[in-house]
KOLVEXBA-653187 format. One record per residue (C-alpha): residue number from 1; residue in one letter; x, y, z. Coordinates in pm, whole numbers. Example, Ala and Ser with C-alpha at 12.3 -4.5 7.8 and 13.67 -1.06 7.14 Angstrom:
// residues 2
- num, residu, c1, c2, c3
- 1, a, 1230, -450, 780 .
- 2, s, 1367, -106, 714 .
This chain:
// residues 159
- num, residu, c1, c2, c3
- 1, m, -14745, -6275, 7916 .
- 2, k, -14728, -5909, 7745 .
- 3, y, -14873, -5624, 7924 .
- 4, v, -14890, -5267, 7852 .
- 5, e, -15028, -5022, 8082 .
- 6, r, -15068, -4637, 8000 .
- 7, i, -15121, -4345, 8206 .
- 8, h, -15107, -3977, 8201 .
- 9, s, -14976, -3815, 8510 .
- 10, r, -14912, -3420, 8611 .
- 11, h, -14560, -3452, 8703 .
- 12, t, -14289, -3410, 8482 .
- 13, s, -14094, -3685, 8282 .
- 14, a, -13759, -3675, 8471 .
- 15, q, -13951, -3674, 8827 .
- 16, l, -14115, -3956, 8695 .
- 17, f, -13824, -4105, 8546 .
- 18, d, -13609, -4035, 8843 .
- 19, l, -13863, -4226, 9093 .
- 20, v, -13884, -4529, 8852 .
- 21, a, -13492, -4513, 8891 .
- 22, d, -13461, -4487, 9238 .
- 23, v, -13500, -4894, 9300 .
- 24, e, -13367, -4871, 9652 .
- 25, q, -13673, -4679, 9760 .
- 26, y, -13944, -4937, 9608 .
- 27, p, -13984, -5156, 9935 .
- 28, n, -14099, -4812, 10076 .
- 29, f, -14430, -4817, 9821 .
- 30, i, -14443, -5128, 9640 .
- 31, p, -14593, -5415, 9855 .
- 32, w, -14423, -5715, 9696 .
- 33, v, -14105, -5539, 9678 .
- 34, i, -13920, -5718, 10032 .
- 35, s, -13545, -5577, 9915 .
- 36, a, -13401, -5401, 9655 .
- 37, r, -13000, -5252, 9625 .
- 38, v, -12813, -5099, 9329 .
- 39, t, -12501, -5314, 9274 .
- 40, g, -12330, -5145, 9006 .
- 41, r, -12372, -4838, 8792 .
- 42, k, -12150, -4759, 8468 .
- 43, d, -12267, -4480, 8233 .
- 44, n, -12665, -4554, 8186 .
- 45, t, -12623, -4906, 8284 .
- 46, m, -12767, -4983, 8641 .
- 47, w, -12714, -5376, 8806 .
- 48, t, -12959, -5424, 9072 .
- 49, d, -13034, -5733, 9315 .
- 50, m, -13424, -5734, 9389 .
- 51, t, -13616, -5978, 9675 .
- 52, m, -13982, -5997, 9555 .
- 53, g, -14265, -6171, 9714 .
- 54, t, -14572, -6184, 9982 .
- 55, g, -14574, -6413, 10280 .
- 56, f, -14330, -6728, 10276 .
- 57, l, -14298, -6706, 9851 .
- 58, r, -14011, -6492, 9809 .
- 59, k, -13764, -6498, 9499 .
- 60, q, -13440, -6315, 9490 .
- 61, f, -13296, -6213, 9143 .
- 62, t, -13098, -5929, 8973 .
- 63, t, -13186, -5688, 8687 .
- 64, v, -13003, -5521, 8446 .
- 65, a, -13138, -5127, 8369 .
- 66, s, -13076, -4942, 8058 .
- 67, l, -13135, -4584, 8126 .
- 68, d, -13186, -4317, 7848 .
- 69, r, -13299, -4012, 8108 .
- 70, p, -13578, -3871, 8098 .
- 71, r, -13759, -4040, 7813 .
- 72, r, -13691, -4416, 7876 .
- 73, m, -13609, -4737, 8053 .
- 74, e, -13555, -5104, 7973 .
- 75, i, -13525, -5365, 8282 .
- 76, v, -13420, -5676, 8172 .
- 77, s, -13327, -6010, 8408 .
- 78, h, -13150, -6345, 8306 .
- 79, d, -13256, -6511, 8627 .
- 80, p, -13270, -6886, 8551 .
- 81, v, -13603, -6864, 8685 .
- 82, f, -13761, -6642, 8395 .
- 83, e, -13785, -6745, 8003 .
- 84, k, -13792, -6385, 7970 .
- 85, f, -13830, -6068, 8206 .
- 86, e, -13866, -5726, 8041 .
- 87, q, -14001, -5391, 8137 .
- 88, i, -13993, -5089, 7940 .
- 89, w, -14076, -4766, 8087 .
- 90, t, -14131, -4459, 7825 .
- 91, f, -14191, -4110, 7964 .
- 92, d, -14360, -3841, 7715 .
- 93, p, -14382, -3502, 7768 .
- 94, a, -14757, -3389, 7708 .
- 95, a, -14888, -3059, 7578 .
- 96, d, -14983, -2989, 7920 .
- 97, g, -14668, -2997, 8092 .
- 98, g, -14716, -3336, 8238 .
- 99, t, -14635, -3688, 8101 .
- 100, d, -14755, -3991, 7917 .
- 101, v, -14633, -4286, 8108 .
- 102, e, -14635, -4611, 7924 .
- 103, c, -14513, -4923, 8107 .
- 104, q, -14460, -5260, 7901 .
- 105, v, -14397, -5577, 8111 .
- 106, e, -14324, -5904, 7937 .
- 107, l, -14321, -6188, 8150 .
- 108, s, -14246, -6562, 8154 .
- 109, v, -14106, -6836, 8396 .
- 110, r, -13959, -7136, 8287 .
- 111, s, -14208, -7340, 8514 .
- 112, a, -14556, -7443, 8370 .
- 113, i, -14718, -7434, 8740 .
- 114, l, -14542, -7092, 8791 .
- 115, q, -14620, -6962, 8480 .
- 116, v, -15027, -6991, 8527 .
- 117, v, -15003, -6827, 8853 .
- 118, v, -14744, -6522, 8711 .
- 119, g, -14961, -6500, 8389 .
- 120, v, -15273, -6443, 8587 .
- 121, s, -15156, -6165, 8770 .
- 122, v, -14926, -5963, 8543 .
- 123, a, -15196, -5731, 8438 .
- 124, e, -15358, -5668, 8789 .
- 125, s, -14986, -5629, 8941 .
- 126, t, -14862, -5408, 8652 .
- 127, k, -15158, -5161, 8709 .
- 128, a, -15113, -5153, 9086 .
- 129, m, -14710, -5095, 9031 .
- 130, v, -14807, -4809, 8817 .
- 131, r, -15058, -4691, 9063 .
- 132, a, -14815, -4741, 9334 .
- 133, y, -14562, -4522, 9142 .
- 134, m, -14822, -4233, 9092 .
- 135, r, -14914, -4236, 9448 .
- 136, q, -14531, -4201, 9538 .
- 137, a, -14448, -3892, 9280 .
- 138, q, -14782, -3743, 9466 .
- 139, r, -14616, -3792, 9839 .
- 140, l, -14256, -3683, 9664 .
- 141, y, -14382, -3403, 9451 .
- 142, g, -14701, -3277, 9521 .
- 143, t, -14964, -3154, 9283 .
- 144, p, -14797, -2952, 8997 .
- 145, r, -14992, -2675, 8873 .
- 146, l, -15046, -2745, 8520 .
- 147, s, -15312, -2528, 8250 .
- 148, s, -15579, -2788, 8061 .
- 149, v, -15442, -3078, 8271 .
- 150, s, -15631, -3407, 8254 .
- 151, n, -15610, -3654, 8538 .
- 152, q, -15797, -3948, 8399 .
- 153, a, -15581, -4279, 8328 .
- 154, r, -15610, -4398, 8017 .
- 155, p, -15762, -4771, 8034 .
- 156, g, -15442, -5073, 8007 .
- 157, e, -15409, -5230, 7676 .
- 158, r, -15344, -5628, 7602 .
- 159, l, -15109, -5680, 7317 .
């Protein structure tokens, strides 16, 4: 399943990029991230180990992120549980000094039963994840003072 969430933020693209790239802080503000650890960095590539879940359901997997600060981040996992795991974040500077953020998530798993569960929740999970990042940006960076700011989130769209 593929889902796209778009939102406008008053924060700069560099601030938002750095927030999304700070993987080890995810357990502090994304509810279903139990642990996250950077296991390697080389040039513009970062490898991580993550454990996600709720209650008794937990899954550990690795990701590889290609980083193009402050504009774009592509995250993939080749873990055997996934048929496809891809997240693409873009951070485009807006005319008002803020940032237009887009988060694309494409996720499919090898288990048909698990795919039904995952498919139902991809859109809602992506929306909740983006909201969590925006709340964390507010906590870390405060409210920027920009002229002609629109703080309205554009609705997500399905592809």
